[in-house]
C-alpha positions in Angstrom: 5.9 109.0 -23.6 8.4 108.3 -22.1 12.2 108.1 -22.9 12.9 104.5 -24.3 10.1 104.7 -26.4 10.6 108.0 -28.0 14.4 107.0 -28.6 13.3 103.8 -30.4 10.7 106.5 -32.3 13.4 108.4 -33.6 15.6 105.8 -34.1 13.9 103.5 -35.6 12.6 106.4 -38.5 16.2 106.9 -38.6 17.2 103.5 -40.4 14.1 104.0 -42.1 15.5 106.6 -44.1 19.4 105.8 -44.3 17.5 102.8 -45.5 15.4 104.4 -48.4 18.8 106.9 -49.2 21.1 105.3 -51.8 25.0 105.3 -51.3 26.4 108.3 -52.9 28.5 105.8 -55.8 24.4 104.8 -57.1 24.0 108.1 -57.9 24.3 110.8 -61.0 24.0 114.4 -60.0 24.3 117.6 -60.9 24.2 121.7 -59.9 23.0 122.4 -63.7 19.8 121.6 -65.8 20.7 119.2 -69.1 20.9 121.7 -72.0 21.3 118.4 -74.3 19.8 115.4 -74.3 22.9 112.9 -75.5 25.4 114.8 -73.3 23.8 115.6 -70.0 20.1 115.0 -70.2 19.2 111.2 -67.7 17.6 108.8 -68.5 14.4 106.9 -67.5 13.1 103.6 -69.2 10.7 100.1 -67.8 11.7 97.9 -71.1 9.2 99.6 -73.3 8.6 103.6 -72.6 11.4 105.7 -71.9 12.5 109.6 -71.5 15.9 111.7 -71.0 15.2 113.9 -68.4 16.3 118.1 -68.6 15.6 119.4 -65.2 14.9 122.4 -66.1 13.4 124.8 -63.0 11.4 127.1 -65.2 10.7 124.2 -68.0 10.6 121.0 -67.3 11.6 118.7 -70.8 10.7 114.5 -70.4 11.5 113.1 -74.2 9.7 110.7 -74.6 10.6 106.9 -76.6 8.9 104.2 -77.2 10.7 101.2 -78.0 8.5 100.0 -81.7 8.4 103.5 -83.1 9.5 102.3 -85.8 9.3 103.0 -90.2 10.0 99.8 -92.9 9.1 97.0 -93.7 10.6 93.3 -94.9 12.2 95.1 -97.7 13.6 97.9 -95.6 15.3 98.3 -92.6 13.4 101.7 -92.2 14.5 103.5 -88.6 13.5 104.4 -85.5 11.3 107.2 -84.7 11.5 109.4 -82.1 7.9 110.2 -80.0 7.5 113.6 -78.3 7.7 115.7 -75.7 6.6 116.5 -72.2 6.5 119.7 -71.1 6.4 121.4 -67.7 6.3 125.1 -67.7 6.7 126.6 -63.6 6.9 130.0 -62.4 5.5 131.8 -65.3 6.1 135.6 -62.8 9.9 134.7 -62.7 10.2 132.9 -66.2 8.4 134.1 -68.4 9.8 133.3 -71.9 8.6 131.1 -74.8 10.3 130.5 -77.3 9.5 128.2 -80.7 10.3 127.7 -84.2 7.0 127.6 -86.1 9.6 127.3 -89.0 11.0 124.1 -88.9 8.9 122.1 -85.6 9.6 121.0 -82.8 12.6 121.6 -80.2 14.9 118.8 -79.8 18.5 119.1 -78.7 20.0 121.6 -80.5 16.2 123.7 -80.9 14.7 127.3 -80.4 15.2 127.1 -76.0 18.7 126.2 -76.4 19.0 129.7 -78.1 17.9 131.5 -74.5 19.0 129.3 -71.7 22.2 131.9 -71.2 24.9 128.9 -71.9 26.7 129.1 -75.2 28.3 126.1 -74.9 25.0 124.6 -75.7 22.7 126.0 -79.1 20.3 126.2 -81.7 21.2 124.2 -84.7 18.8 123.1 -87.6 19.1 122.7 -91.3 16.3 125.0 -93.1 15.6 123.7 -95.9 16.0 126.3 -97.6 13.6 127.6 -95.8 13.5 131.3 -93.7 14.1 130.4 -90.0 11.6 131.7 -87.5 11.4 132.0 -83.8 8.5 133.2 -82.3 9.2 134.4 -78.9 6.3 135.0 -76.2 6.3 136.7 -72.4 3.5 136.1 -70.8 4.4 138.5 -67.4 4.8 142.2 -68.1 7.7 143.6 -69.7 9.8 147.3 -70.6 10.2 148.1 -73.9 13.3 146.2 -75.4 15.5 148.9 -76.6 18.5 146.0 -77.7 19.2 142.4 -78.5 22.2 140.2 -78.5 23.3 137.7 -80.8 26.3 135.4 -80.2 27.8 132.9 -82.7 27.6 128.8 -82.1 30.9 127.1 -81.4 31.4 125.6 -84.9 31.2 126.4 -89.0 31.0 129.9 -88.7 29.2 129.7 -92.8 25.9 128.7 -90.4 25.7 132.4 -88.6 22.9 134.6 -89.5 23.7 136.1 -92.7 20.0 138.3 -92.8 17.3 138.7 -90.2 14.7 140.9 -89.2 12.5 142.0 -86.0 9.3 142.5 -85.2 7.0 142.7 -82.0 3.6 142.4 -81.5 0.9 143.5 -78.5 -0.9 140.3 -79.5 1.2 138.0 -81.5 -1.8 138.9 -84.7 -0.4 142.5 -85.6 3.3 143.0 -86.3 5.7 145.8 -87.0 9.4 145.5 -87.4 11.8 146.7 -85.5 15.1 146.4 -87.2 16.4 144.8 -90.1 19.6 143.5 -90.7 21.5 141.9 -94.4 24.1 140.7 -95.3 25.9 141.0 -92.1 29.3 139.3 -92.2 29.9 135.9 -90.8 31.2 136.3 -87.0 34.8 136.9 -86.3 34.8 134.3 -83.4 33.2 131.8 -82.3 31.7 132.4 -79.0 31.3 135.8 -79.9 27.8 138.2 -78.8 26.8 140.8 -81.2 24.2 143.6 -79.7 22.4 146.0 -82.0 20.4 148.6 -80.6 17.3 149.6 -82.0 14.9 152.2 -81.6 11.6 151.5 -79.6 9.5 152.8 -76.2 7.0 150.6 -76.1 5.9 147.4 -74.5 5.2 144.0 -76.5 4.9 140.8 -75.2 5.7 139.4 -78.7 8.5 139.2 -80.5 10.3 137.0 -83.7 13.5 136.8 -85.6 12.7 135.7 -89.3 16.4 134.5 -90.4 18.3 133.1 -93.3 21.8 131.7 -92.7 25.0 132.1 -95.1 25.0 128.4 -95.1 23.3 126.9 -97.8 22.0 124.0 -95.5 22.2 125.6 -91.8 21.6 127.7 -89.8 22.7 128.0 -85.9 23.1 130.7 -83.0 24.6 130.1 -79.8 23.0 132.9 -78.1 19.5 135.0 -78.3 18.9 138.2 -75.2 16.7 140.5 -75.0 17.2 143.3 -73.1 13.2 143.7 -71.5 12.8 144.5 -67.7 10.3 143.9 -65.8 10.5 139.6 -64.9 10.1 138.5 -61.5 13.5 138.7 -59.5 13.5 135.6 -56.3 16.5 133.9 -56.8 16.7 130.0 -57.7 19.6 128.2 -55.0 20.3 124.8 -53.9 20.0 123.4 -57.3 20.7 119.8 -57.5 19.4 117.2 -60.2 20.6 112.8 -60.2 19.8 109.7 -60.7 19.8 107.6 -58.2 20.4 104.3 -60.3 19.7 101.9 -57.4 15.8 102.9 -57.4 15.6 104.1 -61.0 14.7 107.5 -60.1 15.2 110.9 -61.2 14.5 113.5 -58.7 14.9 117.1 -58.7 15.1 119.6 -55.9 15.8 123.3 -55.9 14.7 127.1 -54.0 12.6 129.8 -55.0 13.0 132.4 -53.1 12.2 130.8 -49.6 9.9 127.8 -51.6 11.6 124.5 -51.8 10.3 122.5 -54.6 11.1 118.1 -55.4 10.2 116.6 -58.2 10.5 112.9 -58.9 10.5 111.0 -61.9 10.2 106.9 -63.2 9.1 104.6 -66.0 8.0 102.0 -63.9 7.6 98.5 -65.7 4.4 97.2 -63.5 2.5 100.0 -64.0 3.5 100.6 -67.6 3.4 104.5 -67.0 6.1 107.2 -66.7 4.9 108.9 -63.3 6.5 112.4 -63.0 5.4 114.2 -58.9 5.8 117.6 -58.4 6.0 118.6 -54.6 6.6 122.1 -52.6 7.3 122.4 -48.7 4.6 125.3 -48.8 0.8 125.3 -50.0 -0.4 126.7 -53.5 3.2 126.3 -54.8 2.4 125.0 -58.6 1.4 127.6 -61.1 2.2 127.0 -64.6 1.0 124.5 -67.6 1.7 120.8 -69.3 2.0 120.9 -72.8 2.3 117.6 -75.3 3.9 117.3 -78.6 4.4 115.1 -81.3 7.2 114.7 -83.9 4.7 113.0 -86.7 1.8 115.7 -86.8 -0.2 114.0 -84.9 -3.0 116.5 -83.4 -3.1 117.3 -79.5 -5.8 116.8 -77.6 -6.9 118.4 -74.4 -10.2 117.7 -72.6 -10.0 118.0 -68.7 -7.3 116.7 -67.1 -5.6 114.6 -70.1 -3.7 115.2 -73.4 -3.7 113.1 -75.9 -1.2 112.3 -79.6 -2.7 110.3 -82.0 -1.3 109.2 -85.3 0.1 106.7 -87.8 3.7 106.6 -89.5 1.7 105.9 -93.5 4.3 108.1 -95.1 6.8 107.9 -93.3 10.2 107.4 -95.4 13.6 107.2 -93.9 15.9 109.2 -96.0 19.4 109.7 -95.3 19.8 113.0 -96.2 16.6 115.1 -94.5 14.8 114.2 -91.4 12.1 111.8 -91.9 8.8 112.9 -94.0 6.0 112.4 -96.0 7.0 110.9 -99.0 5.1 109.5 -101.8 7.3 105.9 -102.0 6.0 103.8 -99.0 6.7 101.2 -96.9 4.9 97.6 -96.7 3.7 98.8 -92.8 2.6 101.7 -90.9 2.2 101.6 -87.5 -0.5 103.4 -86.1 0.1 105.0 -82.7 -0.7 106.9 -79.7 0.6 109.1 -76.1 -1.5 109.9 -73.1 -1.2 112.8 -69.9 -3.4 112.4 -66.7 -3.5 115.2 -64.8 -3.6 114.6 -61.0 -3.4 117.6 -58.7 -3.5 118.5 -54.9 -5.6 121.5 -54.3 -5.9 124.4 -56.5 -7.6 123.4 -59.8 -6.4 122.8 -63.5 -8.2 124.0 -66.4 -7.4 123.5 -70.0 -6.3 126.2 -72.5 -4.2 126.6 -76.2 -3.7 122.8 -76.2 -1.9 122.7 -72.8 -3.3 121.8 -69.3 -2.7 124.9 -66.9 -2.3 124.6 -63.1 -3.3 127.3 -60.6 -1.9 127.3 -56.5 -1.8 123.2 -56.8 -0.4 121.8 -53.6 1.3 118.6 -55.5 0.9 117.2 -59.1 0.6 113.5 -60.1 1.6 113.6 -64.2 0.8 109.8 -65.1 1.7 109.5 -69.1 1.9 106.3 -71.3 2.7 106.2 -74.6 2.9 103.0 -77.4 2.2 101.7 -81.1 -0.1 98.7 -82.9 3.3 96.4 -83.2 3.0 93.3 -83.0 5.8 90.8 -82.8 4.6 88.2 -85.0 5.1 88.3 -89.4 2.2 85.5 -89.6 0.2 88.6 -88.4 1.3 91.2 -90.4 3.3 93.0 -86.9 0.1 94.4 -86.2 -2.2 94.7 -83.0 -5.0 96.4 -82.2 -5.1 100.1 -82.3 -2.9 101.1 -78.3 -5.3 103.7 -77.3 -7.6 100.7 -75.0 -4.7 99.1 -73.7 -2.9 103.0 -72.6 -6.1 104.3 -70.9 -6.2 101.3 -69.2 -2.9 101.7 -68.1 -3.8 104.9 -67.6 -6.6 104.8 -65.4 -5.2 101.8 -63.4 -2.2 104.1 -62.1 -4.3 106.7 -62.0 -6.5 105.0 -59.0 -2.8 104.1 -57.6 -1.5 106.4 -54.4 1.3 107.9 -55.5 3.5 106.2 -52.8 2.3 102.6 -53.8 3.2 103.8 -57.0 6.3 104.6 -56.3 7.1 101.5 -54.1 5.7 98.8 -56.4 8.3 100.4 -59.5 11.2 100.4 -57.3 10.5 96.6 -55.3 10.0 95.6 -59.6 13.4 97.2 -60.2 15.2 96.0 -57.4 14.3 92.3 -58.1 16.6 92.8 -60.7 19.4 95.8 -59.9 20.0 93.8 -56.1 21.4 90.7 -57.6 25.3 92.1 -58.4 27.4 94.5 -56.4 30.9 95.8 -57.3 33.2 97.5 -55.1 36.8 98.8 -55.9 38.5 99.9 -53.2 40.1 103.2 -52.6 39.8 106.9 -54.1 36.4 108.1 -55.3 35.0 111.4 -55.9 31.5 111.2 -55.6 31.6 114.0 -53.3 31.6 116.3 -56.6 29.0 116.3 -59.1 29.0 113.4 -62.0 30.4 116.2 -64.6 33.7 117.5 -62.1 33.8 114.1 -61.6 35.0 113.3 -64.8 37.1 116.3 -65.3 39.3 115.1 -61.7 38.8 111.3 -63.5 40.7 112.2 -66.3 43.4 114.0 -64.6 44.9 111.1 -62.8 42.4 108.5 -63.1 42.4 107.5 -59.3 38.5 107.3 -59.1 37.8 103.3 -58.8 34.6 104.1 -57.7 33.9 105.5 -61.1 34.9 102.6 -62.9 33.1 100.4 -60.7 29.6 102.9 -60.8 29.6 102.8 -64.6 29.1 99.0 -64.4 26.1 99.0 -62.6 25.0 101.9 -64.8 25.3 99.8 -67.4 23.2 97.7 -66.1 20.8 100.7 -65.1 20.2 101.1 -68.6 19.7 98.0 -69.8 17.0 97.4 -67.6 15.7 100.1 -68.6 15.4 99.3 -72.7 15.1 95.3 -72.4 12.4 94.1 -70.7 10.4 90.2 -71.3 8.0 91.9 -74.1 9.4 94.6 -74.9 12.1 95.3 -78.0 15.8 94.6 -77.9 18.0 97.3 -77.5 19.0 99.1 -80.4 22.5 101.9 -80.9 21.0 104.1 -78.6 18.7 101.5 -76.5 15.7 103.6 -76.7 16.4 107.0 -76.6 16.3 109.2 -79.8 15.3 112.9 -80.5 15.2 112.7 -84.1 13.0 110.5 -87.2 16.6 110.7 -88.5 18.9 109.2 -86.6 22.6 108.5 -87.1 22.8 105.0 -88.4 19.0 104.8 -88.5 19.7 104.1 -84.8 18.8 100.3 -85.8 20.0 97.2 -85.2 24.2 96.8 -86.6 24.8 93.1 -86.9 28.4 94.1 -87.5 29.5 94.4 -84.0 27.0 96.8 -81.7 24.1 94.8 -80.9 25.8 91.3 -79.7 27.5 94.0 -77.7 24.7 95.2 -76.2 24.6 91.4 -74.8 27.8 90.6 -74.0 27.3 91.4 -70.1 23.1 90.7 -69.6 24.4 87.0 -68.6 27.6 88.0 -66.9 25.8 90.8 -64.4 23.0 88.5 -63.5 20.2 90.2 -65.4 19.7 87.6 -68.3 15.7 88.3 -68.2 16.9 91.3 -70.0 18.4 88.9 -72.5 14.8 88.0 -73.9 13.7 90.4 -76.1 16.7 89.7 -77.9 16.4 86.4 -78.6 12.4 87.0 -79.6 13.7 89.6 -82.1 16.1 86.9 -84.1 13.1 84.8 -84.3 10.4 86.8 -84.9 12.6 87.8 -87.8 13.4 84.0 -88.9 11.2 83.3 -92.1 11.9 86.4 -93.2 15.9 86.5 -93.3 14.8 83.0 -94.5 13.1 84.3 -97.7 15.6 87.2 -98.4 18.6 85.0 -98.2 17.1 82.4 -100.3 16.6 84.7 -103.0 20.0 86.0 -103.3 22.0 83.2 -102.6 19.9 80.1 -103.4 20.8 78.6 -100.4 19.2 76.8 -97.5 19.2 78.7 -94.0 19.5 82.8 -93.3 22.4 84.7 -93.8 22.3 88.4 -92.7 23.2 92.8 -93.7 24.1 94.6 -91.7 21.2 96.7 -91.1 18.4 95.8 -89.9 15.3 96.7 -88.1 12.3 95.1 -86.5 10.0 93.9 -89.3 12.7 91.6 -90.8 13.4 94.5 -93.1 17.6 95.3 -93.4 20.3 97.0 -95.7 23.6 97.8 -96.0 26.4 94.9 -97.0 25.5 91.2 -96.6 28.1 90.1 -93.9 27.3 86.7 -94.4 28.6 85.5 -90.8 26.9 88.6 -89.1 24.2 85.8 -88.4 26.4 83.2 -87.3 27.6 86.0 -84.9 23.6 86.3 -83.2 23.6 83.3 -83.1 27.3 83.4 -80.8 25.4 85.6 -78.4 22.1 82.6 -78.7 24.2 79.8 -77.2 26.2 82.1 -74.8 22.8 82.8 -73.4 22.2 78.7 -73.0 25.3 78.3 -71.7 25.1 81.1 -68.5 21.0 79.4 -67.6 21.1 76.4 -69.1 18.0 76.7 -69.8 17.3 73.7 -72.2 13.3 75.0 -72.8 14.8 78.0 -74.2 17.6 76.1 -76.2 15.5 73.6 -77.7 12.3 76.2 -78.6 14.2 79.0 -79.5 18.4 78.8 -79.4 18.4 75.4 -81.3 16.9 75.7 -85.0 18.1 79.3 -85.2 21.6 77.6 -84.5 20.9 75.2 -87.1 19.7 77.4 -89.2 22.7 79.1 -90.2 24.5 76.1 -89.6 22.6 74.7 -93.5 23.3 78.3 -94.4 27.1 77.9 -94.1 27.0 73.9 -94.9 25.9 75.4 -99.0 27.7 78.3 -98.9 31.5 77.1 -97.9 34.6 77.2 -100.6 36.8 74.7 -100.8 40.4 74.9 -102.0 42.8 72.5 -103.6 43.9 71.7 -100.0 41.1 70.6 -98.8 40.8 73.4 -96.8 37.1 74.8 -96.6 36.2 78.6 -96.8 33.7 81.2 -96.6 33.0 82.9 -100.0 34.0 86.3 -100.9 33.2 88.2 -98.3 34.2 91.9 -96.4 35.7 92.0 -92.9 33.7 94.1 -90.8 33.7 97.2 -92.0 37.3 97.3 -93.7 39.5 96.0 -96.7 38.6 93.9 -99.9 36.2 91.5 -100.1 37.7 88.6 -99.9 37.5 84.5 -99.2 38.6 82.9 -96.2 38.5 86.4 -93.9 39.1 85.4 -90.8 36.3 87.4 -89.2 34.1 84.6 -91.1 36.3 81.0 -90.7 36.2 82.1 -87.0 32.3 82.5 -86.4 31.5 79.0 -88.3 33.7 77.9 -86.1 32.7 78.7 -83.1 29.0 78.1 -84.7 29.8 75.0 -85.1 31.2 73.9 -82.6 28.1 75.6 -80.6 25.4 73.0 -82.6 27.8 70.0 -81.5 27.3 71.2 -77.9 23.8 71.7 -78.7 22.8 69.0 -80.2 24.4 66.8 -77.5 22.6 68.0 -73.8 19.1 68.3 -76.1 20.4 64.6 -77.0 19.3 65.3 -80.7 20.6 65.2 -84.3 23.4 63.5 -83.6 23.8 62.0 -87.6 23.9 65.7 -88.8 26.4 67.0 -85.6 28.3 64.1 -86.9 28.1 66.1 -90.4 28.6 69.8 -88.8 32.3 68.2 -86.9 33.5 67.0 -90.1 33.0 70.0 -91.6 34.6 71.9 -88.7 37.0 69.9 -89.3 38.5 70.9 -92.3 37.8 74.8 -91.6 41.2 77.0 -92.9 42.2 77.3 -89.5 43.5 80.9 -87.7 46.7 81.8 -89.4 50.0 83.8 -87.8 51.4 86.2 -90.7 54.9 88.0 -91.6 55.2 90.0 -88.5 53.7 87.3 -86.3 50.2 89.0 -86.5 46.8 86.7 -86.3 45.7 87.3 -90.5 42.8 89.3 -90.9 41.9 87.6 -93.8 43.7 84.3 -95.5 46.6 86.1 -97.4 49.3 87.8 -95.4 47.7 91.1 -96.5 47.6 92.8 -93.2 49.6 96.5 -92.9 51.3 96.9 -89.0 50.3 100.3 -89.6 46.8 99.8 -90.2 44.6 101.1 -86.8 41.5 100.3 -87.6 38.3 100.2 -85.4 37.1 96.9 -86.1 38.6 94.2 -84.4 37.2 91.8 -86.6 39.6 88.8 -87.2 40.0 88.8 -83.1 36.7 86.9 -81.9 38.5 83.7 -81.7 39.6 86.0 -78.4 36.5 87.4 -77.4 33.6 86.8 -77.3 35.1 83.6 -79.0 36.8 81.1 -77.6 39.1 79.2 -79.7 42.5 81.3 -79.2 43.3 81.6 -75.4 46.7 81.9 -73.7 46.2 78.8 -71.9 45.0 76.6 -74.5 46.9 77.9 -77.5 49.3 79.6 -76.6 50.7 80.7 -80.0 47.8 82.3 -81.6 47.4 84.1 -78.4 50.4 85.8 -78.7 49.7 86.4 -82.5 46.5 88.1 -81.5 48.8 90.6 -78.9 49.9 91.7 -81.9 47.4 92.4 -84.1 45.5 94.2 -81.2 48.3 96.0 -80.4 49.1 97.3 -84.0 45.2 98.8 -83.6 46.1 101.2 -80.1 44.4 102.0 -77.7 42.2 104.6 -79.4 38.7 103.9 -81.4 35.1 104.5 -81.4 33.4 104.0 -78.3 32.4 100.3 -79.0 35.8 99.7 -80.1 37.5 100.5 -77.2 34.5 98.7 -74.9 35.8 95.5 -77.5 39.6 96.5 -76.5 38.9 95.5 -72.4 37.6 92.6 -73.0 40.7 91.2 -75.2 43.1 92.4 -73.4 41.7 90.9 -70.4 41.1 87.1 -72.0 44.6 88.3 -73.2 45.4 87.7 -69.3 46.6 91.7 -69.6 44.5 93.1 -66.5 47.5 96.7 -66.6 47.0 97.1 -70.7 43.6 96.0 -70.4 43.2 99.1 -67.6 45.2 101.9 -69.8 42.0 100.9 -72.1 39.3 102.5 -68.9 41.2 105.2 -69.0 41.1 106.0 -72.7 36.9 105.0 -72.6 36.0 107.3 -69.5 38.0 110.6 -71.2 35.4 113.1 -71.3 34.1 113.5 -75.5 33.6 116.8 -76.9 31.2 116.2 -80.0 28.0 114.8 -80.9 29.4 115.2 -84.5 29.4 111.6 -85.9 33.0 110.8 -85.5 34.3 107.2 -87.5 37.7 106.7 -86.0 39.7 107.2 -82.7 37.3 109.6 -80.5 35.4 107.8 -78.3 35.0 108.7 -74.4 32.3 109.5 -72.1 30.0 112.6 -71.9 28.7 114.5 -68.3 25.7 112.3 -68.1 28.0 109.1 -68.2 26.4 107.9 -71.5 29.8 106.9 -74.4 29.9 108.1 -77.5 31.2 106.6 -80.8 30.5 109.4 -81.5 28.1 110.0 -81.4 26.3 108.6 -78.7 25.9 104.4 -79.4 25.2 102.3 -76.0 27.3 99.5 -76.7 30.2 101.4 -75.7 29.0 101.8 -72.3 27.7 97.9 -73.3 30.5 97.0 -73.5 32.3 98.4 -70.7 31.0 96.4 -68.5 31.6 93.2 -70.5 35.4 94.1 -70.4 35.2 94.3 -66.5 33.6 91.2 -65.7 36.6 90.1 -67.8 39.2 91.1 -65.8 37.7 89.9 -62.7 36.1 86.5 -64.0 36.3 84.0 -66.8 34.3 80.9 -67.6 34.4 80.4 -71.2 37.6 77.4 -71.4 35.3 74.9 -69.1 36.1 76.2 -66.3 36.4 79.3 -63.7 39.6 81.3 -64.0 39.2 83.3 -60.7 40.9 87.1 -61.6 42.3 86.7 -64.2 43.6 90.0 -65.3 44.0 92.6 -62.1 44.9 95.2 -62.7 47.8 96.5 -60.1 45.3 99.6 -59.9 42.8 97.3 -58.4 44.4 96.6 -55.1 41.4 95.3 -52.6 37.5 95.0 -54.2 34.5 92.9 -53.7 31.7 91.9 -56.8 28.8 89.9 -55.7 26.4 88.0 -57.5 28.5 87.5 -60.8 27.2 84.5 -62.9 29.6 81.9 -65.0 28.3 79.4 -67.3 27.6 76.7 -66.7 24.0 78.0 -64.5 27.0 79.2 -61.3 26.6 82.5 -59.3 29.4 83.8 -57.6 31.1 86.2 -55.1 34.5 86.8 -55.0 36.6 89.2 -52.9 40.4 90.2 -53.0 43.0 92.4 -51.1 46.4 93.8 -52.0 45.6 91.8 -55.2 45.5 88.9 -53.9 42.4 86.2 -53.6 40.4 86.3 -50.4 37.2 84.4 -50.9 35.3 82.9 -53.5 31.7 81.4 -52.6 30.3 79.4 -55.7 26.6 78.4 -55.7 25.9 75.5 -58.8 22.6 76.7 -60.3 19.9 73.8 -61.5 22.8 71.8 -62.7 25.8 70.1 -61.1 29.1 71.3 -61.6 32.5 69.7 -62.3 35.2 71.4 -64.1 38.7 73.3 -63.0 38.9 75.7 -60.8 41.8 78.5 -61.6 43.7 80.9 -59.9 46.9 82.1 -60.8 48.2 79.5 -63.2 47.0 76.4 -59.8 43.7 74.2 -60.6 41.6 72.6 -58.4 38.8 70.1 -59.2 35.4 72.1 -58.2 32.3 69.8 -57.6 29.4 70.6 -56.6 25.8 69.5 -56.8 22.6 71.3 -57.7 22.1 74.2 -55.2 25.6 73.3 -53.3 27.4 76.4 -51.5 31.1 76.3 -51.4 34.0 78.7 -50.7 37.8 78.5 -51.3 40.6 80.6 -50.6 43.5 81.4 -51.7 45.2 78.7 -49.5 43.5 76.5 -51.8 45.6 77.0 -54.4 49.0 76.1 -53.0 
C-alpha cells in the first residue's frame, strides 16, 4: 500500500470518527452512577416507551415507563402509573451483595439498594403502613464471618430513624438464627451519623435480614447499611464515565474493571418501537451476571429461553392521595391490559434461566431488547381500549431481534436527528463543558458565566420533548413520561391551569412541530366527554375544564372554565406557526368554536354593559369572583383566535361577527391603585403578595393583548405586577417569568430569572412556593421534578431572541448584555417562517429568513426600526443591521 493511499485511509477514518463524536455542549456526563431517578438518572424515550438510566457498574437499572400506563375513567382523573424495572447484574465475583425489601416490594428511587450504595446523601425511605420493614441481603460469593454492622441516619425527619430491629442470618435462606436484637434505640443524635453494632459470631452466612420498626407513625428511613464482611473480589474500578448524547439520543457508559474496559449503549428507538441495551468489552468472555425484570402491578414474571415477560391488568387499582395506589373495592369504569417483554441476544458464552431471571455466563457481547405497552386506544367510541398488546409487542421484539445492532442504532439516530438537527443555538463566550455536568452546574451557580450551559438547556428541552411526545403517543404529562410511583405528585397528570400548556409553548418555535400532535389529538379525543360533563355541570353548550385531567377525559379538582380557553390558545398558536389549514379545519377550529359557545352562554352583563365571566378563581389564588383577569384575558384571546380562524377558513362569517361583538363588550384589562395590572375586576391586589401564579399576565404572554409596542400603559402596569411577584418561584413560575420579561423587552431582567432557574435544587419533597431550581441531571424542579419548567425555559430563551406574536417579526427584542455574541438557527416564526439570526458585540450581523408554503407580507423590526418584509412562498432573503438604518 503506497503512502498516499495509507494517508487517505487514515484521514478518512479520522473524519468519520469526528463526524460520529458529538460536541461537548451536546452532552450531559458524570463520573459516578446515579442514585435517584429524579435528580441524577438520565432519561431516554421514543415518545411511547422510556426509561431513566442509573449507570451502575455492578447493577444497571432501567426504570421503565410507558405513556399510556394509566388508571382512571371518564369521571375521575386517576393517575399515571409506574411500569417496572429492568436490572442487569454484573461482576458477581466483585459485587456479590443483593438487597431487597420483601415486606414493601420494589426498589424505587429511594429503595433499599440506596442504603447499600456507600453514599449517605441517598437514602432508603418508604411509607411502612404499620408493617415491619424487612431488608433481605444475599451474598453470592464466599464470605467471612460478620462481626459488626453499621447503620447511618438519613438527612431529615429524625423520627423516621429505626427504633427497634433484629438481625438474622441463614446459610440457605430458609432456616434463620438471630445474631443481634436492639430495642427502643434512641433517635440518632445527628443526621448522617453512623452507629456501629458489634456482634459475637464466628460463622459465615450468605443470607442476612434486618427487621425494622421506626419511631415515626408513617415512614421509615436509613441512609446507609454496611455489613463488615470480607471475602469479596478486589479488582479496581477506574475510568468511569456515563453520558447522555442529546444530539443522538444515546446513553453511554464506560469503565475499566481490572484490565478490561467495558462499555454500554442504551437508546429508545422510535422506528423500532423498543429500548435497546448493548453491552461490550475489549476482551472476550467478559460478561457474567443476570437480567431481571420487575413489575409495579403484581404481574407474574415469566422467564423462558432467552426471554422475560410480565403481563398484567390495571383492574382494581385506585388512586388514593394518602397512600400508594393499590387494589381496592371501588373500581374505575375502565381498566387497561399491559405487557412488557425482554429479549436477550448474546455473542459467545451461554445464557440460561434460573429463579425467574436470565443468567449470562462468559459472553462476549449482549444485546437486550425491551418492549412494553397497554391496550389503550385514543377513541371514546371504542371504549378507550383496543387489542391486547401481546401480539404487537412480540412483533416489535421479533423485528428488532433480526436487525443487526449497528443498523438498529443507525435507524434510531437518523430518525431522531430528522427532528433534532433542524435547530441550533450558540451563545458564544465562556463554557465549562470539560467539567462533569453536576460540577458544571455548581460552577455556574457561583458566577453564571457558562453561556454554553444556558444554550444546552434549550437543546435539552427539545431532546426531552422529542423523547416523550411523538405522533401517535400521548402528550407530555407533568413529568414528561418518567415516573417511578403509582401515587406520583399531582397524579403526574395533565394540569390545565398552566402546566400542560407550558409544555407546548416552545415546540413550534424550536422547530419540532410534529411533537405538538399528541396534545391536539388528546384534547380532540376527550372532547365529547368534556361536552357531556359541562352540560351536566353548567347546563350550557360547548365545554369547560377542571384543572386535573387524565387520558380518558376524566377530571378532578376545581372547575376553572378559563382553563379550556387556555388549552385552545395552544391549538391556535400551532396553526399560526404552521399555517396547516387541514389541521385547523379538522382539529383546532371545532374545539375553539366549542369553547366560544360555552362563553356565549355563560358571560354575564354588568349594569355598565360590560361582559364578564361568572365567579371563578384566578389559579390557584384568591377567592372566586366574577370577571377575574385570568378568564377575561383568555376569553378575549379565544374570541380573537376564532375570528382569525374563521376568516382563514372562509367559514362561519355570521357567527364570527357575533363573536366580534361579544369581544367588543368584554371588560378589558384595568390598572389599579398602585399602578398594577389588576388580577381581579375589583382593585384588591396586594403589592406584597408573591404568589407563584401569574394568571393575570396571560395577556402579555402567552397571549398578545398587551405589549410595550401596542399598549404601553398596560405593559407598564404588567411590569409593576410582575416586579411585585419577585424573581423567585416554583420551576414553572420561573420559566414563565423569563418569557414575560422578554415580552416586556427587558432582556437583562429575563436573564436574571435564567440565573434563578439554574440554581441547584436540594430537595425532591413537594414545595409550593419559591423553590424551583435544577437537579444534577438538568431536570428542573417545582420541586419535585416537573418537566414544564424545562420546556418553559426554552420558550423564554426563544422569546428573548425573536418574537412574532404581533403580526410582525422582531429581531433580538430582549437580548441581554451578557449574550454579546451568538447564533440561533432554525427558529420558527408565526406565518410558517424559519430564521437564522447571528449577532456580535450585541448587534445584529445577519438574519436569514425563509418563507414556507404561504407568502409573507409584514413588518420586520430591529431596535424599533421597521422595514416591510415581502416574500413569496419558499423564498429566502437575508438582512443585516444596515437594512434598518
